Each structure stands twice: as structure tokens, then as C-alpha cells.
C-alpha positions, -999 to +999 in steps of 0.1 A: +648+319-063+631+337-034+594+337-033+578+368-049+557+390-026+525+381-045+493+396-032+467+370-032+430+373-032+398+354-030+378+360-061+340+363-056+313+355-081+337+337-104+311+323-127+290+354-128+293+379-156+305+414-147+278+439-137+284+461-167+279+431-190+247+420-172+233+455-179+242+451-216+272+474-215+307+466-226+327+442-205+356+466-204+362+502-214+394+497-233+402+534-228+408+526-191+442+511-198+471+517-222+481+481-229+464+447-233+485+416-225+475+381-238+502+356-227+491+332-253+497+358-280+516+390-271+512+425-257+492+452-275+496+490-271+463+508-273+478+543-276+495+552-308+532+557-303+535+535-272+559+506-273+540+473-267+547+455-235+569+424-241+561+390-226+595+378-215+585+343-203+556+322-192+556+293-168+526+270-167+522+247-137+493+222-142+480+196-118+456+170-132+437+147-108+413+124-125+393+148-147+400+180-127+428+203-138+442+233-119+464+257-141+488+283-127+504+308-151+534+328-140+539+356-165+569+380-167+564+413-185+587+440-195+578+476-203+603+490-229+587+525-227+596+555-207+563+559-188+543+535-166+520+512-185+485+505-172+477+470-185+450+445-184+455+407-187+432+388-211+434+350-209+414+328-233+404+296-215+384+265-224+347+261-216+341+253-180+371+271-166+368+290-133+392+316-119+406+307-085+432+335-080+450+365-095+480+384-081+509+406-092+540+420-076+540+454-059+515+477-042+483+484-060+445+484-055+431+449-047+436+429-079+406+411-094+399+387-122+366+378-138+355+352-162+337+365-193+314+341-213+322+336-250+298+363-263+312+390-241+347+379-248+339+382-285+327+417-282+358+427-262+381+411-288+363+429-316+366+462-298+403+458-293+409+445-329+389+475-343+410+499-323+445+485-329+436+471-364+454+439-357+435+407-367+457+385-345+432+384-316+405+369-339+422+335-333+406+334-299+371+344-310+347+319-296+367+312-264+357+323-229+379+349-214+395+357-181+399+395-177+419+411-149+419+445-133+444+471-143+479+466-131+511+487-134+542+479-153+570+504-144+589+522-172+619+501-183+610+476-157+592+443-152+560+430-137+552+395-126+517+381-126+502+349-114+468+336-124+451+304-114+421+287-130+404+253-127+384+232-151+368+198-156+384+179-184+365+160-211+370+123-213+368+098-242+367+063-228+400+058-209+414+091-223+413+125-206+423+156-227+439+188-214+442+219-236+461+251-229+450+276-255+479+295-272+484+312-306+495+293-336+515+323-349+552+319-352+557+357-346+566+373-313+574+340-296+585+339-260+598+309-241+572+288-223+580+262-196+551+238-191+550+213-162+521+189-157+517+167-126+492+139-135+476+118-108+449+092-111+432+067-088+436+041-115+470+033-130+482+056-158+491+037-189+507+066-209+506+103-215+508+118-250+512+152-265+505+157-302+515+194-300+548+196-283+579+176-275+576+164-239+597+145-213+580+122-188+590+108-155+569+081-139+568+086-101+544+058-093+520+037-113+493+064-105+514+095-110+534+109-140+554+142-142+554+158-177+576+187-188+581+203-222+616+200-235+640+228-246+630+220-282+594+229-274+601+261-254+595+283-285+571+261-303+537+279-307+502+265-308+479+252-281+495+227-257+476+195-259+480+166-235+461+133-233+462+109-204+454+072-210+442+056-178+448+019-176+422-006-186+432-041-196+469-050-202+472-027-232+452+006-233+444+024-266+426+055-278+419+070-312+420+106-325+402+111-358+399+139-383+372+138-410+382+146-446+358+140-475+387+142-500+399+108-488+363+095-484+367+091-447+395+108-428+427+104-409+433+086-376+459+085-349+459+055-326+479+058-294+484+027-272+501+024-238+515-006-219+507-016-183+519+010-158+531-015-133+542-050-141+538-073-112+568-094-101+553-125-116+548-107-149+583-093-149+596-128-146+576-139-176+590-112-199+613-123-226+649-127-216+675-112-239+703-128-259+727-099-268+756-100-292+778-070-290+797-064-323+828-042-317+847-024-344+885-026-336+897-013-369+927+011-369+906+042-369+892+032-335+926+038-318+926+060-287+895+073-268+870+057-291+883+022-284+883+029-246+847+041-248+836+011-269+852-014-245+834+004-216+801+004-235+803-033-243+811-042-207+783-019-195+759-039-216+771-073-204+770-063-168+735-048-173+721-082-183+702-102-157+717-135-145+704-162-169+703-139-199+729-146-226+756-127-245+785-129-269+811-106-283+820-103-320+850-081-327+862-072-362+887-053-383+900-069-415+890-103-400+864-113-375+869-129-340+846-143-314+845-143-276+827-177-277+815-200-304+779-193-294+762-170-269+769-179-233+747-175-202+757-145-181+771-154-146+800-142-126+826-163-145+814-154-180+813-117-171+848-118-157+860-136-189+843-110-211+860-082-191+894-098-198+886-104-235+875-068-241+907-055-224+928-075-248+913-059-279+937-037-299+927-016-329+943-025-362+935-031-399+904-023-420+866-026-416+849-058-426+813-049-419+798-077-441+815-106-423+810-091-388+773-089-393+771-123-410+790-139-380+766-122-356+735-135-375+746-171-381+754-180-345+734-208-329+711-197-301+724-199-266+718-230-245+694-230-216+657-231-211+632-205-221+626-182-250+650-153-255+648-122-276+679-120-299+695-086-300+726-073-318+743-041-308+765-032-338+791-005-335+812+010-364+832+042-370+839+037-407+828+026-441+832-010-452+868-014-467+875-051-465+855-081-479+822-074-496+819-036-494+789-028-516+760-014-496+735-034-516+753-067-509+755-061-471+719-051-469+707-082-488+729-105-468+713-092-435+678-098-449+686-133-460+709-145-432+687-133-403+668-165-398+666-160-360+650-125-365+677-107-345+671-070-338+702-051-350+706-018-331+733+001-351+756+027-337+775+050-361+805+065-342+813+098-359+801+107-394+824+087-416+799+058-418+774+046-444+743+062-428+717+048-452+731+013-446+730+015-408+694+029-410+682+001-433+698-027-413+682-014-381+647-007-393+644-039-413+650-058-380+626-039-358+654-019-342+668+016-347+700+034-355+719+058-333+747+083-342+775+093-318+784+128-330+818+144-324+823+152-287+796+127-276+804+096-255+800+062-271+794+046-237+766+070-228+748+066-262+750+028-261+740+028-224+710+050-231+697+026-257+704-005-238+686+007-207+654+009-227+657-028-237+649-044-204+629-073-218+601-063-243+566-062-230+552-067-265+575-082-291+569-083-328+536-063-326+512-064-356+482-041-359+453-055-380+420-040-389+390-062-384+353-061-393+322-064-370+327-101-369+364-100-360+375-111-394+405-094-411+396-066-436+417-045-459+390-020-468+388+002-438+423+017-435+451+025-459+485+043-460+492+032-424+525+044-409+546+028-396+541-003-418+564-024-395+562-017-358+591-020-334+591-040-302+575-022-273+595-021-240+584-009-206+575+028-208+570+028-246+539+039-264+527+030-298+516+058-322+501+047-355+486+069-382+467+064-414+436+071-435+403+055-428+373+049-451+337+054-443+322+065-410+313+032-393+331+023-361+367+013-366+381-019-350+417-029-345+435-060-333+469-056-318+487-089-315+522-100-306+543-118-280+530-102-247+552-110-217+564-142-234+531-155-247+511-149-279+482-126-272+458-102-290+440-071-279+409-057-297+398-021-297+367-005-312+364+033-318+334+054-328+343+077-357+314+100-347+339+118-325+360+128-355+365+166-355+385+192-375+399+203-341+422+172-344+441+190-372+474+176-358+464+141-371+467+146-409+498+168-404+515+141-383+504+114-409+518+135-438+551+141-419+557+104-414+545+095-449+569+120-465+598+105-444+590+070-456+589+082-493+622+101-489+638+070-473+626+048-502+644+071-526+674+072-504+677+035-500+674+031-538+708+049-539+724+017-529+720+007-565+744+034-577+779+046-566+781+068-536+792+104-539+781+128-567+762+109-593+775+107-628+754+122-656+725+098-664+733+076-633+702+084-613+676+064-595+650+086-611+652+067-644+627+045-625+592+060-631+580+046-597+607+067-579+597+098-600+562+093-588+574+093-552+588+128-557+554+140-571+538+127-539+564+143-516+558+177-532+520+173-531+520+163-494+545+191-485+523+218-501+490+205-488+501+199-452+529+224-449+554+197-438+587+211-452+622+195-450+656+201-464+643+188-497+612+210-499+620+241-478+624+260-510+586+260-514+584+286-486+608+311-503+596+341-522+611+329-554+594+295-555+566+295-581+537+278-563+516+281-595+540+257-612+542+226-592+559+206-620+589+230-616+588+224-578+589+187-584+620+191-606+638+211-579+628+186-552+640+157-574+674+175-579+678+179-542+669+143-535+693+132-562+723+151-548+716+148-511+694+118-502+709+095-530+743+111-535+754+115-499+760+081-482+785+092-456+798+124-438+779+150-418+754+155-447+745+118-446+742+116-408+720+147-406+696+132-431+695+100-411+686+118-379+660+140-397+644+110-414+643+089-382+628+118-363+602+123-389+593+087-392+586+085-355+572+120-351+546+124-324+542+162-322+534+188-348+567+206-353+550+239-363+583+255-372+594+227-395+627+224-377+654+200-389+692+196-388+712+211-417+743+196-433+764+211-404+742+194-379+727+228-368+689+230-362+672+254-386+636+264-391+616+272-422+599+307-425+573+317-450+548+290-442+522+288-415+500+260-403+468+274-388+439+252-376+438+226-404+451+247-432+485+256-446+494+291-458+524+302-479+536+337-478+541+356-511+549+392-507+524+407-483+498+379-490+491+345-475+479+318-499+458+289-486+474+257-500+439+247-511+440+276-536+471+260-553+483+253-579+469+284-596+480+309-570+495+335-594+464+334-617+437+333-590+409+357-593+389+358-560+352+351-561+347+375-532+367+403-516+361+410-479+375+441-462+387+439-426+361+453-402+331+453-425+298+435-419+309+408-444+341+404-423+319+399-392+298+373-409+329+354-420+342+355-384+309+341-372+310+313-397+346+304-388+339+305-350+311+279-356+336+257-374+363+262-348+386+279-373+386+317-365+424+316-367+423+312-405+420+350-408+444+361-381+474+365-403+485+401-412+481+412-449+459+398-476+447+362-472+435+340-501+412+316-484+394+286-499+357+285-488+339+255-503+344+259-541+351+296-539+383+316-532+378+345-508+403+374-506+403+387-470+420+421-470+436+424-435+458+453-423+495+445-429+523+442-405 
């Protein structure tokens, strides 16, 4: 794309307040323009009858060097009206930001941009909010503000703006945090593309975003390129990025959120591996012993069989010389390439190529015996310790031998004396998805599904490329007291309860609840580069803040997924397909209690799934949670328990796996439906650290439940009154002004009182 003819400028007096403000006057006469544009929110028309300017897209280019960050925003605007719009750009920015440039396309007077301190920005916001009677801007009350000069947007045309600002980032031990303020509203979303180039004099262990799905590319040990994915393009909320600079072999940091209801709070521990493993260290990493289990049943005929052969050969050729492999192929019966795994060299690779070429699809699917044969093999000959891995591929349900899901699952648990990691691959949707998930997770591995139209070879290759010798195998996270002794009293409800092996480039994210406010100490131990090692970390909980609202939401999301999976796996006890009357896992009172907990967590934290999305619909009676539990239980019964294969089973597996490993907030509660299409849940909003459900024109704080329909507010506050201003002041001090940004009536819990905030409607 050709470079735009941006007119640049050197901004003078960047940190000084505007002259009008210094004299006590308003920072901006809002009558001097017709539109206000806030890229983090939307455009606002100040004149009645004008169509608001639309923000078509925003591209953020961020460069972080040590603790310094330079942010460039490229904003594309469209004027749907028939006359030229005179607009002003307002940009909420973190404390310490300084403007370094502002430009726009086309001829105009010299453009300028000034930085307003928080109190001036607050007065400006209030003036605009009072004029347009839209509470949305209150979300940014308390922020400093960049204000630009008036610029034109032609009728029916576009305008492109570029604004640059710089800031010094806060650090917490080895961690540096970057924040790009944006609205948490799901309304008026436009696509954002965010690219962050991170550089550091010391090696970078890992980068982590709790707010958005990101893709990372390591350029060197000191430089990482970060980009939001297509999934995150329309996700609202501030963009958060944390950079962990390397300390010892494993680097860790803690985010904490205080919550008196759990007599402590919630924590998120993120740990990263060394950025650059020296050659000597790479040699000491665990070698692999890989058994590829190939389905050659009749249903594999044609393209699938060709792809599976290629995938198996790709794995074998991808092994280092000296690592080991074997091939187990199965249909009605089971066959072996070799009696035990063989060491990879030129001859064994050539023999494996010929063996794979000879395989012909025929017969049924004996999953039980194929897995048993893979697990019972003797270890390969040769010196050194090897990590035993199984890559298990199937395109169908077990039809030969022992076919019961429960029997196969129990066999794997009992026969896996060598602690082999079983990575399962379901080719198509005619597979027992809960079985493949359980086998993988129970062995510190993961399941993968090759959907119609996808290439088996590519999917297997993508997984195997990440398994280049684990850096930390069989990791265990323990909590220790001040003396280093194990303690069970400081943390609870930790997820995941069983951690996977960590390979090069992986990061560990663990969530849970903590008790008390004393410093929290963890010990992470495992097989590090072939030798047993432990790493100890201590974190000060004095840094706990409600601004880390993503922590309890992420914890709840993972916890709900684990509870759903417990119920789903219990379905192995009953026949697959629709359950007969009375044949239900919920005759077990423990499983009934799990449903209660799922509904409680869903309503409190606003984490909705295909089993609880009904909570956000108008017809759901939030005042009667027992009825909601019954509905949730019915959905779990028919879907999670009753659907063991087919698209509806595969979609649940993918959703549950994503939720169990979730690292970003997922504001829109997106998930795959039974047709494998991504859907979102409307009618619920997560703002700051609260969840709001929409009922008619009102928004109900989840803390007001379960008596939403019967609630009588203790206080009614009208928009724009003095009482409203006092409430805004209080919320700004708490860092929660966004709680009253929603349009329409808001039932808000304040201490032990319920406040009704009467905002203008849509």
C-alpha cells in the first residue's frame, strides 16, 4: 500500500497543560467541532441530527525497549453524512504518556495534539457526556487524555489519522506491563490490528496477554514480535501485554486479585522457559521415543490413508538420530513394525518408509488392543533416558475387541507403567471424542481433531514440531511456607491440577485461590533438561489489585471447563446416544452438585458456554437459580453426556480444551456450536470486575442476584445529578468508573446496598 501523504509536526510543550486550562478555563470548547472521535470507543455527533463518524479500523504499532514503549495509532474514519464533519480526536492514555506526533491526510491548518492531565480530561468528558447524554465516556474518567486540533472528514468520505505517544512502563520484578486503554463495551466494535515489537538487553523468557489472543514469533533471544490473531480483531477491552525478562533458568511472575469473599483472593502465575538454550543444554534435553499408532481400518481408504502414511513418515524423519520409534498399525487386528522401538538411523528410516507404503485399509477398528500394544512395549535399547510419546490416530469408533469407553479408559490408566504421553488425533467427527480427550489428558498430552477438509499430515506435523525434547518434563507446582516446607493451606482450587510437559517456547499459566495476605511461595519441580530440578518463587500479595479483574474470570472459565468435563467423562458409565429415561449420571448427588457450581460460577463471573448461554436470554429467570440449574443439567445430560461422537461431540471437545487452557478473557463468550461455527453470547457484559445481565432496558449486577426481580433499590441516582457525580468520583478512586457506562438503568451493588443508576437509554 503506498505511503499516505501524512503531514507531520513537532509538538511543543507536550507535558504542559493548554493555556486555557492553565487559566482555569475549559480545555476545549466542544461547540468548536461537530464530532468527537475516541478510537478506543466510537465517534460521537455533538449536533442533533448528524450521523456519527464511524471508526472503520485501527492499527496499533507498538515498540517496547526495556521499560520504554512507543505507540503509533493509525485510525481510519468514515463520514456517513452529507456535509463535512469537523472532528476532534480524544485519546485516553495511561499515566506518564507523552505525545510525540499527530498527523492526518489532506490539507489543513497545522495539526496539533496536547496532553491533558486527568482532572482536565475529567471535566472535558463530563461536558461531552452532559451534551450528548451518553454515559459511555465515563469508562475513561480518571485517565489522562490526548486532545487533537480540529480536522476535517469529507462528506461520504474517509480520513486517516496517525498519532504517536510514548511512555515508561511499570515493572514488577522481571515483568514489564503494557496497557493500551480501550472500551470494554461489546457495542460498535471495529477491527483492531495490534503489533508489538518487544526488545530487551536481557533475554526475553516469555510474553503473555491475559486480554487477547496473540501470536508470537521469536526473532532472537532478545526480541519477540507479537500480533493479535484474527479471533481477537473484534474483541473489546484494554489490550494488556506482559513481558517476562529472563532471570534464572525458569522465570515466573504473579498477578493477584483481592477478594474478601474467598478470604484472600485469586492468583495467576505465569512462568516462562529459557529464551535460548545453549548447545550443551540442548544436547542434555530428553530424547524422544515415539510410537506412531496408525488406523488402517476400512474407513481410512483413499486420501485419509495417504495422509496418515505421510504424517507417520514425517514424524519418523523429524526425529534426531539416536532417538527411537516404532509403528503400531491396527484394524480388526494389531500389527507392529518392530517388536520394540528401534533407534532412528538411515536404515530403520528406510525400512519404516517401506513398511508404511505396504499398509492397506481393511476391517474394523480395534482401539483397545492397539493402545494396549503401544503401552506394553519394552523401552528401546541404547543409553540415556528417553521421553516416551505415543501419537495415536483414529477415524472411527471402536468396533472390534473391547469397545466400551470405560474399559478402554481404565486399561490405559492401568497399563501405562512407562508413563507414555498419548497424543490423540481424531480424524473426522465419527470418533469417541470424550475417550480421546481423557486418554490424552490423563497422560500429560492433548487431543487434536482433524475436521473435514483439513489435512491429517499438517495437523500431526504441527503437534510434533512442538515436541522437540521437553525442557521441563512432568512438572509439579507446590506451595511452600516460609521455611520451604510443603503447605496445603495457602492455595486451593488450583487449575490445571495436572500440568503438561513444557517444550521450548511453551509458557505455564496456573490459576487458583489464595488465602491470607502474607507473601506466597511456590516451588516448581520436574525433569529440567534431563535432570531433576526445583525452582522456588516468592511473591508479595501487597500488589494485589482489582485492576487484575482478568484473573478471577480466567480462573472461573478454567474451573467451569473442568467441572463440565467431569460430568462428561461420567457419561462413560452409560450408553452413548440419547439417554433412556432414568439412565442419567445425575442420580449421583456429587454430579448434581457440580451443576450447581457451574451455574453459580457462570452467573457470578459471566463465563457462559453452550450449557449456560441461556442465562443471557430475556426469558431466563435470574431470580430463580434453581430453575437455571435444572435447565443446565438438562443440557449437560443431552449434550455433554449423551453426545459421544459426531460434530456435536467434537465441538464440545474443542470448546472444553480451549476453556481448560484459556489464557485470555474472551469477553464475547465465543464458542463453537454443534455445526462447528463460532458463535457469541449477547445479553451479558463483563465490565471491570463485575458481570451485568441485560433484562429489558436494565442491566443487573450479578452481585444483586438471585433476587433480581424482587429487588428494591436502597438508593436511586439520576444521571447528571450531584449524586451521580459523587458516584463517579468514588468509582474513579476504585478504578471502576466503567461500571456505570452501560446505557439504561443499572442495578449496582455497592457494599451491602443496591443502587439503581438511571442512565439514558440506547
